[in-house]
MARZAZA-817852 format. One record per residue: x, y, z of N, C-alpha, C in turn; residue number from 1. Coordinates in Angstrom, 2 decimals. Each point is the difference from the previous one (the first is absolute). Last residue first. Layout:
<rs>
[r [X; Y; Z]; [X; Y; Z]; [X; Y; Z]; NUM]
...
</rs>
This chain:
<rs>
[r [10.21; -10.33; 13.78]; [-0.02; -1.60; -0.94]; [0.83; -0.90; 1.04]; 113]
[r [-0.53; 4.49; 1.80]; [-1.20; -0.80; -0.08]; [-0.15; -1.41; -0.98]; 112]
[r [3.53; 3.50; -0.04]; [-0.06; -0.52; 1.21]; [-1.58; -1.07; 0.25]; 111]
[r [0.87; 3.05; -3.31]; [0.67; -1.11; -0.36]; [0.18; -0.87; 1.38]; 110]
[r [-1.36; 4.48; -0.71]; [-0.97; -1.11; 0.04]; [0.54; -1.33; -0.25]; 109]
[r [2.78; 3.81; -0.36]; [-1.21; 0.86; 1.10]; [-0.78; -1.35; 0.09]; 108]
[r [2.61; 0.18; -3.60]; [0.48; -0.26; 0.84]; [-0.49; 0.15; 1.10]; 107]
[r [-2.12; 1.02; -3.88]; [0.59; -2.17; -0.03]; [0.55; -0.03; 1.13]; 106]
[r [-1.09; 4.99; -0.75]; [-0.89; -0.90; 0.36]; [0.16; -1.73; 0.20]; 105]
[r [3.41; 2.87; -2.06]; [-0.32; 0.08; 1.72]; [-0.86; -0.94; 0.35]; 104]
[r [0.58; 0.04; -4.44]; [1.23; -0.24; 1.06]; [-0.37; -0.26; 1.36]; 103]
[r [-2.93; 1.98; -3.35]; [0.10; -1.02; 0.47]; [0.54; -1.01; 0.83]; 102]
[r [0.54; 5.23; -0.89]; [-0.85; -0.85; 0.81]; [0.14; -1.38; 0.33]; 101]
[r [2.58; 3.08; -2.66]; [0.34; -0.89; 0.58]; [-0.91; -0.64; 0.72]; 100]
[r [-0.16; 3.99; -2.14]; [0.07; -0.08; 1.57]; [0.49; -1.26; 0.27]; 99]
[r [-1.00; 0.79; -4.51]; [0.97; 1.41; 0.14]; [0.14; 0.03; 1.39]; 98]
[r [-2.66; -3.51; -1.89]; [1.15; 0.05; -0.20]; [0.95; 0.97; 0.72]; 97]
[r [-4.76; 0.06; 1.11]; [0.86; -0.95; 0.26]; [1.52; -0.08; -0.27]; 96]
[r [-2.35; 3.45; -2.31]; [-0.02; 0.19; 1.39]; [0.83; -1.26; 0.76]; 95]
[r [-1.52; -0.97; -4.59]; [1.05; 1.28; 0.20]; [0.64; 0.50; 1.51]; 94]
[r [-4.29; -2.74; -0.38]; [1.40; -1.06; -0.65]; [1.25; 1.28; 0.00]; 93]
[r [-4.48; 1.75; 0.85]; [0.68; -0.42; 1.16]; [1.50; -1.07; -0.47]; 92]
[r [-2.26; 2.07; -3.83]; [0.49; 0.97; 1.06]; [0.34; -0.62; 1.57]; 91]
[r [-2.06; -2.59; -3.09]; [1.13; -0.03; -0.58]; [0.65; 1.46; 0.96]; 90]
[r [-4.24; -0.68; 0.74]; [0.61; -1.30; 0.48]; [1.60; -0.03; -0.62]; 89]
[r [-3.24; 2.89; -1.44]; [0.27; 0.75; 1.38]; [0.83; -1.26; 0.56]; 88]
[r [-1.31; -1.14; -4.27]; [1.08; 1.17; -0.26]; [0.02; 0.37; 1.91]; 87]
[r [-3.52; -2.84; -0.80]; [1.53; -0.54; -0.27]; [0.80; 1.05; -0.12]; 86]
[r [-4.16; 1.12; 0.86]; [0.63; -0.59; 0.79]; [1.38; -0.36; -0.14]; 85]
[r [-2.23; 1.50; -3.64]; [0.60; 1.07; 1.10]; [0.15; -0.32; 1.13]; 84]
[r [-1.66; -3.11; -3.21]; [1.53; 0.52; -0.38]; [0.25; 1.07; 1.25]; 83]
[r [-3.02; -3.43; 1.67]; [-0.64; 0.86; -0.86]; [1.79; 0.46; -0.42]; 82]
[r [-1.16; -4.90; 2.26]; [0.37; 1.46; 0.40]; [-0.22; 0.83; -1.23]; 81]
[r [-1.95; -4.99; 0.24]; [1.01; 0.83; -0.44]; [0.02; 1.18; 0.39]; 80]
[r [-3.07; -4.86; 0.03]; [0.22; 1.55; 0.67]; [1.54; 0.42; -0.13]; 79]
[r [-3.87; -4.33; -0.34]; [0.70; 0.74; -0.93]; [0.41; 1.46; 0.30]; 78]
[r [-1.41; -4.78; 2.67]; [-0.40; 1.29; -0.16]; [1.11; 0.38; -1.00]; 77]
[r [-1.42; -5.26; 0.64]; [0.81; 1.02; 0.34]; [-0.34; 1.40; -0.44]; 76]
[r [-2.38; -4.06; -0.11]; [-0.01; 0.84; 1.72]; [1.20; 0.66; -0.32]; 75]
[r [-1.36; -2.68; -3.58]; [-0.97; 0.98; -0.10]; [-0.08; 0.75; 1.55]; 74]
[r [3.15; -3.63; -0.72]; [0.42; 1.00; -0.93]; [-1.02; 1.05; 0.10]; 73]
[r [0.00; -3.13; 4.32]; [0.36; -0.27; -1.76]; [0.26; 1.18; -0.50]; 72]
[r [2.39; -1.69; 4.51]; [-1.63; 0.50; -0.20]; [0.31; -0.19; -1.88]; 71]
[r [3.44; -2.24; 2.30]; [-0.67; 0.84; 0.92]; [-1.41; 0.39; -0.20]; 70]
[r [3.81; -1.66; -3.05]; [-1.12; -0.61; 0.06]; [-0.83; -0.03; 1.30]; 69]
[r [4.25; 2.47; -1.57]; [0.38; -1.07; 0.99]; [-1.58; -0.64; 0.31]; 68]
[r [0.03; 4.00; -2.84]; [0.94; -1.28; -0.47]; [0.48; -1.05; 0.65]; 67]
[r [-3.34; 3.36; 1.59]; [-0.19; -0.85; -0.64]; [0.89; -0.97; -0.80]; 66]
[r [0.89; 2.87; 3.07]; [-0.49; -0.90; 0.97]; [-0.56; -0.72; -1.29]; 65]
[r [2.63; 3.44; -1.29]; [0.83; -0.97; 0.51]; [-0.99; -1.34; 0.38]; 64]
[r [-2.38; 3.73; -1.32]; [0.65; -0.77; -1.01]; [0.75; -0.73; 0.51]; 63]
[r [-1.39; 2.57; 2.97]; [-1.47; -0.81; -0.39]; [0.57; -0.67; -1.52]; 62]
[r [2.85; 3.10; 2.47]; [-0.08; -0.96; 0.56]; [-1.32; -1.18; -0.63]; 61]
[r [0.84; 3.91; -1.76]; [0.71; -0.90; -0.59]; [0.26; -1.10; 0.69]; 60]
[r [-3.06; 3.45; 0.75]; [-0.37; -0.62; -1.20]; [1.20; -1.07; -0.20]; 59]
[r [-0.03; 2.92; 3.97]; [-0.78; -1.13; -0.16]; [-0.41; -0.73; -1.45]; 58]
[r [3.11; 3.45; 0.03]; [0.55; -1.00; 0.83]; [-1.16; -1.13; 0.39]; 57]
[r [-1.70; 4.17; -2.14]; [0.86; -0.96; -0.94]; [0.85; -1.01; 0.60]; 56]
[r [-2.71; 2.90; 2.95]; [-0.88; -0.98; -1.35]; [0.97; -0.74; -1.07]; 55]
[r [1.99; 3.23; 3.16]; [-0.16; -1.33; 0.62]; [-1.01; -1.14; -0.69]; 54]
[r [1.14; 4.28; -1.67]; [1.16; -0.91; 0.39]; [-0.28; -1.29; 0.07]; 53]
[r [-3.26; 3.53; 0.19]; [0.04; -0.82; -1.41]; [1.35; -0.94; 0.23]; 52]
[r [-0.99; 2.37; 4.24]; [-0.75; -1.00; -0.63]; [0.15; -0.90; -1.40]; 51]
[r [2.55; 3.70; 1.01]; [0.47; -0.92; 0.28]; [-1.05; -1.34; 0.23]; 50]
[r [-1.49; 4.30; -1.97]; [1.20; -0.06; -0.78]; [0.72; -1.51; 0.53]; 49]
[r [-3.03; 2.66; 2.61]; [-0.62; -1.01; -1.27]; [0.50; -0.34; -0.50]; 48]
[r [1.94; 2.37; 3.08]; [-0.47; -1.18; 0.63]; [-0.48; -1.07; -1.08]; 47]
[r [3.12; 3.17; -1.72]; [-0.74; 0.13; 0.49]; [-0.43; -0.90; 1.00]; 46]
[r [5.55; 0.79; -1.56]; [-1.61; -0.95; -0.35]; [-0.99; 0.72; 0.75]; 45]
[r [3.60; 1.62; 1.40]; [0.55; -0.13; -1.59]; [-1.42; -0.56; -0.73]; 44]
[r [1.16; 1.02; 4.79]; [-1.29; 0.16; -0.56]; [0.49; 0.25; -1.63]; 43]
[r [2.00; -2.91; 4.69]; [0.64; 0.69; -1.21]; [-1.58; 0.75; -0.98]; 42]
[r [-0.08; -0.56; 5.53]; [0.17; -1.11; -1.36]; [0.04; 0.83; -1.00]; 41]
[r [1.34; 1.72; 5.29]; [-1.03; -0.17; -1.26]; [0.45; -0.87; -0.71]; 40]
[r [1.38; 2.21; 5.02]; [0.24; -1.11; -1.19]; [-1.54; 0.09; -0.74]; 39]
[r [2.26; 4.47; 2.90]; [-0.60; -1.01; -0.21]; [-0.29; -1.41; -1.09]; 38]
[r [2.62; 4.75; 3.06]; [0.44; -0.87; -0.88]; [-1.40; -0.82; 0.08]; 37]
[r [0.82; 5.11; 0.59]; [-0.59; -1.35; 0.61]; [0.18; -0.90; -0.96]; 36]
[r [0.30; 4.70; -1.26]; [1.10; -0.59; 1.34]; [-0.10; -0.95; 0.43]; 35]
[r [-3.10; 1.14; -3.14]; [-0.07; 1.26; 1.18]; [0.96; -0.60; 0.95]; 34]
[r [-0.06; -3.90; -3.14]; [-1.17; 0.91; 0.19]; [-0.16; 0.87; 0.92]; 33]
[r [3.43; -3.96; -2.42]; [-0.17; 1.12; 0.54]; [-0.93; 0.83; 0.09]; 32]
[r [0.72; -5.34; -0.82]; [-0.48; 1.48; -0.68]; [0.06; 1.14; 0.90]; 31]
[r [1.43; -6.01; -0.49]; [0.53; 1.38; 0.69]; [-0.37; 1.05; -0.51]; 30]
[r [-1.86; -5.00; -1.40]; [0.98; 0.77; -0.37]; [-0.05; 1.15; 1.12]; 29]
[r [-2.45; -5.29; -0.87]; [0.05; 1.54; 0.17]; [1.26; 0.84; 0.27]; 28]
[r [-1.84; -3.79; -3.49]; [0.91; 0.09; 0.82]; [0.14; 1.44; 0.38]; 27]
[r [-2.78; -2.07; -3.20]; [-0.80; 0.21; 0.99]; [1.19; 0.02; 1.19]; 26]
[r [0.88; -0.04; -4.57]; [-0.74; 1.13; 0.18]; [-0.40; 0.09; 1.31]; 25]
[r [2.92; -3.36; -1.08]; [0.86; 1.48; -0.11]; [-0.97; 0.94; -0.07]; 24]
[r [-1.47; -4.74; -0.04]; [0.29; 0.29; 1.30]; [1.02; 1.81; -0.05]; 23]
[r [-1.95; -1.39; -4.26]; [-1.54; 0.23; 1.41]; [1.06; 0.04; 1.30]; 22]
[r [2.77; -0.97; -3.66]; [-0.79; 1.14; -0.12]; [-1.00; 0.58; 0.90]; 21]
[r [1.57; -4.51; -0.17]; [1.53; 1.10; 0.13]; [-0.66; 1.40; 0.48]; 20]
[r [-2.82; -3.69; -2.08]; [-0.20; 0.03; 1.81]; [1.15; 1.06; 0.48]; 19]
[r [-0.28; -0.14; -4.70]; [-1.30; 0.81; 0.50]; [0.31; -0.45; 1.40]; 18]
[r [3.38; -2.35; -2.21]; [-0.16; 1.17; -0.05]; [-1.13; 0.94; 0.26]; 17]
[r [-0.49; -4.62; 0.56]; [1.05; 0.43; 0.47]; [0.47; 1.37; -0.07]; 16]
[r [-3.33; -2.12; -3.14]; [-0.32; 0.20; 1.67]; [1.24; 0.83; 0.86]; 15]
[r [1.04; -0.81; -4.48]; [-0.93; 1.15; 0.28]; [-0.66; 0.21; 1.38]; 14]
[r [2.40; -3.97; -1.03]; [0.94; 1.17; -0.14]; [-0.46; 1.30; 0.44]; 13]
[r [-2.44; -4.15; -0.21]; [0.93; 0.15; 0.93]; [0.42; 1.32; -0.12]; 12]
[r [-2.17; -1.18; -4.00]; [-0.94; 0.60; 1.22]; [0.81; 0.18; 1.30]; 11]
[r [2.72; -1.60; -3.72]; [-0.23; 1.28; 0.16]; [-1.01; 0.58; 0.61]; 10]
[r [0.78; -4.66; 0.18]; [1.16; 0.93; 0.68]; [-0.24; 1.19; -0.42]; 9]
[r [-3.23; -2.58; -1.65]; [-0.16; -0.08; 1.71]; [0.97; 0.44; 0.31]; 8]
[r [-1.01; 1.84; -4.98]; [0.35; -1.69; 0.45]; [-0.21; 0.43; 1.55]; 7]
[r [-2.87; 2.19; -4.05]; [1.21; 0.11; 0.97]; [0.02; -1.25; 0.18]; 6]
[r [-2.98; 0.84; -3.27]; [1.20; -0.22; -0.33]; [1.03; 0.21; 1.03]; 5]
[r [-4.80; 0.72; 0.19]; [0.29; -1.71; 0.01]; [1.62; -0.27; -0.61]; 4]
[r [-1.41; 4.11; 3.55]; [-1.03; -0.62; -1.44]; [0.89; -1.47; -0.21]; 3]
[r [-0.28; 4.55; 3.79]; [-0.18; -1.48; -0.25]; [-0.25; -0.59; -1.19]; 2]
[r [-0.29; 4.58; 1.77]; [1.13; -0.47; 0.09]; [0.03; -1.35; -0.85]; 1]
</rs>
């Protein structure tokens, strides 16, 4: 993900975007199983793909730490999710937009700011 042409703002935007996707994926939602409501996390990404998402987030945090002089350039991990995962992330974006999830999420957690 991180290359010499990306700006700090672009990195922050991507990190914010991936943080939203991560919150969306880990939110527990009601699922009816044999007439019983249970709560499960969304299964759009596999557990391994969620780890990959977290790897890219960590790589961006490293890049930002480097930009702020906190670590050396050789300490910045290089990681970007695969195209397959990126397509699944786009599916999340569609669901988020269709359900107005982000606005509802912000309202629920406004009280903590």
